[in-house]
C-alpha positions as CSV (number, residue, x, y, z in Angstrom):
1,M,6.4,2.5,-39.5
2,G,2.8,1.4,-39.1
3,T,0.5,2.6,-36.3
4,V,-0.1,-0.1,-33.6
5,L,-2.1,2.0,-31.1
6,Q,-4.3,5.0,-31.9
7,V,-5.8,7.0,-29.0
8,D,-8.3,9.7,-29.8
9,N,-9.8,12.0,-27.1
10,L,-9.6,9.4,-24.4
11,Q,-11.6,10.4,-21.3
12,K,-12.0,8.7,-18.0
13,S,-14.3,10.0,-15.2
14,Y,-15.0,8.8,-11.7
15,G,-18.4,10.3,-11.0
16,A,-18.0,14.0,-11.3
17,F,-14.2,13.9,-11.3
18,Q,-12.6,13.7,-14.7
19,A,-9.2,12.0,-14.3
20,V,-8.4,12.1,-18.1
21,K,-9.9,14.9,-20.1
22,G,-9.3,14.1,-23.7
23,V,-5.9,12.5,-24.4
24,S,-4.8,11.7,-28.0
25,F,-1.6,10.1,-29.2
26,Q,-0.5,7.1,-31.3
27,V,2.3,4.5,-31.0
28,G,4.0,3.1,-34.0
29,E,5.4,-0.3,-34.5
30,G,8.6,-0.8,-32.6
31,E,8.3,2.6,-31.0
32,V,8.8,3.5,-27.4
33,F,6.2,6.1,-26.4
34,A,6.4,7.6,-22.9
35,L,3.9,9.6,-20.8
36,I,5.5,11.8,-18.2
37,G,3.9,14.0,-15.6
38,P,3.4,14.5,-11.8
39,N,1.5,12.2,-9.5
40,G,-2.3,12.4,-10.3
41,A,-1.7,13.6,-13.9
42,G,-3.6,10.8,-15.5
43,K,-0.7,8.6,-16.7
44,T,-1.6,5.4,-14.9
45,T,-5.3,5.8,-15.5
46,T,-4.6,6.1,-19.3
47,L,-2.4,3.0,-19.2
48,R,-5.1,1.0,-17.3
49,V,-7.8,2.0,-19.8
50,I,-5.6,0.8,-22.7
51,A,-4.8,-2.4,-20.7
52,T,-8.6,-3.0,-20.5
53,L,-8.6,-2.8,-16.7
54,L,-10.7,0.4,-16.7
55,T,-13.6,1.3,-19.0
56,L,-13.2,4.5,-20.9
57,S,-15.8,7.2,-20.4
58,G,-15.3,8.8,-23.8
59,G,-13.2,8.9,-27.0
60,S,-11.8,5.9,-28.8
61,V,-8.8,3.6,-28.6
62,T,-7.9,1.2,-31.5
63,M,-5.2,-1.3,-31.9
64,D,-4.5,-2.8,-35.3
65,G,-7.9,-1.6,-36.3
66,Y,-9.8,-3.2,-33.4
67,D,-11.9,-0.8,-31.3
68,L,-11.3,-1.1,-27.5
69,K,-15.0,-0.9,-26.6
70,K,-16.1,-3.4,-29.2
71,H,-13.2,-5.9,-29.1
72,P,-11.5,-5.8,-25.6
73,D,-10.6,-9.4,-26.1
74,K,-8.5,-8.5,-29.2
75,F,-6.6,-6.0,-27.1
76,R,-5.9,-8.6,-24.4
77,E,-4.5,-10.9,-27.0
78,R,-2.1,-8.3,-28.2
79,I,-0.9,-6.6,-25.0
80,S,1.1,-7.2,-21.8
81,Y,0.8,-5.0,-18.8
82,L,3.4,-4.5,-16.0
83,P,2.0,-2.3,-13.3
84,E,4.3,-0.4,-10.9
85,E,3.4,-2.5,-7.8
86,A,3.2,-5.9,-9.6
87,G,4.4,-9.0,-7.6
88,A,5.1,-12.6,-8.3
89,Y,4.3,-15.8,-6.4
90,K,6.8,-15.8,-3.5
91,N,6.5,-19.5,-2.8
92,L,7.3,-20.5,-6.4
93,K,10.8,-20.9,-7.8
94,G,11.6,-18.3,-10.4
95,I,11.6,-20.9,-13.2
96,D,8.3,-22.4,-12.0
97,Y,6.7,-19.0,-12.1
98,L,7.9,-18.6,-15.7
99,R,6.7,-22.1,-16.5
100,F,3.3,-21.3,-15.1
101,M,3.0,-18.1,-17.1
102,A,4.3,-19.7,-20.3
103,R,1.8,-22.5,-20.0
104,F,-1.0,-20.0,-19.4
105,Y,-0.2,-18.2,-22.7
106,A,1.0,-21.0,-25.0
107,D,-1.3,-22.8,-27.4
108,S,1.1,-25.7,-28.1
109,E,4.0,-27.5,-26.6
110,S,6.5,-26.0,-29.0
111,Q,5.2,-22.5,-28.3
112,Y,5.5,-23.2,-24.6
113,E,9.1,-24.3,-24.9
114,E,10.0,-21.3,-27.0
115,T,8.2,-18.9,-24.7
116,L,9.9,-20.4,-21.6
117,R,13.4,-20.1,-23.2
118,R,12.7,-16.5,-24.2
119,A,11.5,-15.7,-20.6
120,A,14.6,-17.3,-19.0
121,G,16.8,-15.3,-21.3
122,I,15.1,-12.0,-20.6
123,A,15.1,-12.6,-16.8
124,D,18.9,-13.4,-17.0
125,L,18.9,-14.7,-13.4
126,G,21.0,-17.8,-13.9
127,D,21.0,-20.2,-11.0
128,R,18.7,-17.9,-9.1
129,L,15.8,-19.1,-11.2
130,Q,16.0,-22.4,-9.2
131,V,15.2,-20.7,-5.9
132,K,12.0,-19.2,-4.5
133,V,10.9,-15.8,-5.6
134,G,10.5,-14.8,-1.9
135,T,14.4,-14.8,-1.6
136,Y,14.8,-12.4,-4.5
137,S,15.8,-8.7,-4.3
138,K,13.4,-6.1,-5.7
139,G,15.6,-5.8,-8.8
140,M,15.5,-9.6,-9.4
141,V,11.7,-9.7,-9.0
142,R,11.4,-6.8,-11.5
143,K,13.5,-8.6,-14.0
144,L,11.4,-11.7,-13.6
145,L,8.2,-9.7,-14.1
146,L,9.6,-8.0,-17.1
147,A,10.4,-11.4,-18.5
148,R,6.7,-12.3,-18.0
149,A,5.7,-9.1,-19.8
150,L,7.9,-9.6,-22.8
151,M,8.1,-13.4,-23.2
152,T,5.1,-13.6,-25.5
153,K,6.4,-10.8,-27.7
154,P,3.2,-8.8,-27.4
155,R,2.1,-6.3,-30.0
156,L,2.2,-3.6,-27.3
157,A,3.9,-3.8,-23.9
158,I,2.4,-1.4,-21.3
159,L,5.0,-0.6,-18.6
160,D,4.2,1.6,-15.6
161,E,7.4,2.8,-13.8
162,P,9.4,-0.3,-15.0
163,T,12.5,0.5,-12.8
164,S,10.7,2.0,-9.8
165,G,12.9,1.4,-6.7
166,L,15.7,-0.4,-8.5
167,D,19.4,0.3,-8.1
168,V,21.5,1.7,-10.9
169,I,22.7,-1.7,-12.3
170,H,19.3,-3.4,-12.3
171,S,17.7,-0.3,-13.7
172,L,20.2,-0.2,-16.6
173,E,19.6,-3.9,-17.3
174,V,15.9,-3.5,-17.4
175,R,16.2,-0.5,-19.7
176,E,18.5,-2.3,-22.1
177,T,16.1,-5.2,-22.3
178,I,13.2,-3.0,-23.1
179,K,15.2,-1.2,-25.7
180,R,16.4,-4.5,-27.3
181,Y,12.8,-5.8,-27.6
182,A,11.6,-2.5,-29.1
183,H,14.3,-2.9,-31.8
184,E,12.8,-6.3,-32.5
185,G,9.4,-4.8,-33.2
186,I,7.6,-4.7,-29.9
187,S,5.8,-1.4,-29.3
188,V,6.1,0.0,-25.8
189,L,3.9,2.5,-24.0
190,L,5.5,3.4,-20.7
191,S,5.2,5.9,-17.8
192,S,8.1,6.9,-15.6
193,H,9.2,9.6,-13.2
194,N,12.8,9.0,-14.1
195,M,13.7,11.5,-16.8
196,L,17.1,9.8,-17.5
197,E,15.1,6.6,-18.2
198,I,12.7,8.5,-20.5
199,E,15.5,10.0,-22.5
200,F,17.3,6.7,-22.8
201,L,14.3,4.7,-23.8
202,S,11.8,6.9,-25.6
203,D,11.4,7.7,-29.3
204,R,8.6,10.2,-28.4
205,V,7.3,11.7,-25.2
206,A,4.0,13.3,-24.2
207,L,3.8,15.7,-21.2
208,I,0.6,15.2,-19.3
209,D,-0.9,17.1,-16.4
210,K,-4.4,17.2,-14.9
211,G,-5.6,14.8,-17.5
212,V,-4.5,16.8,-20.5
213,I,-1.4,16.4,-22.8
214,L,0.5,19.7,-22.8
215,D,3.0,18.9,-25.5
216,S,4.7,16.0,-27.2
217,G,7.6,15.2,-29.4
218,T,11.0,13.5,-29.4
219,P,13.2,14.2,-26.4
220,A,15.6,16.2,-28.6
221,S,12.8,18.3,-30.2
222,L,11.2,19.0,-26.8
223,K,14.5,20.1,-25.3
224,E,15.2,22.4,-28.3
225,R,11.6,23.8,-28.3
226,Y,11.9,24.8,-24.6
227,Q,15.7,25.6,-24.8
228,A,16.3,23.1,-22.0
229,G,19.1,20.8,-21.1
230,N,16.9,18.0,-19.9
231,L,13.3,16.8,-19.8
232,E,12.8,17.9,-16.2
233,V,13.3,21.5,-17.2
234,V,11.1,20.9,-20.3
235,F,8.3,19.7,-18.1
236,R,8.6,22.6,-15.6
237,S,8.5,25.0,-18.5
238,A,5.4,23.3,-20.1
239,L,3.5,23.6,-16.8
240,R,3.9,27.4,-16.7
């Protein structure tokens, strides 16, 4: 498995406050890598730097050999980013939203048609694609946004709290979609407070607090290392 993303000593400061203090990890091809930690730990800041929304203050980030500082455009070509509080255009029908996004990304008519078909399949909203997004439940909106994030088959999908606020059924459907596309070769970098979700989705996990990674490994290896039955206990033990 080749390395898609390499993060070395990533740092992000806001004036005198250092939000991320030297985070290092890598994400392999088709791997789901998760960052877990409490609010304010530096998870979302790390994701936003890699998504080119924030400039890094120190360290380096490379994707497929391209340096983030030197080639941010190459990153943008290879990633999709789904933030926790993302929204869609409420006055558009679901299918029109997907058409707009597919047209935005596609370089040819054939690519547009393929991207749109893939997006409709990922969203899996049936006839509801023909009505306005403003009538959707939160779960339906999240599925539509996940379709937007995955429809281009990005090299790396960056997902921040992908099932935040969703019910059990919609959460499971979103997780299964993410898992399926990872199996098809898309690498995923995600953050979530839901430890069940992390265990279901992730190949490897990094525990982060106060801008520092405390430990990392597979969910199974972390539970064994800390003699814990679940990742919540693992994280509590790592904080001590």
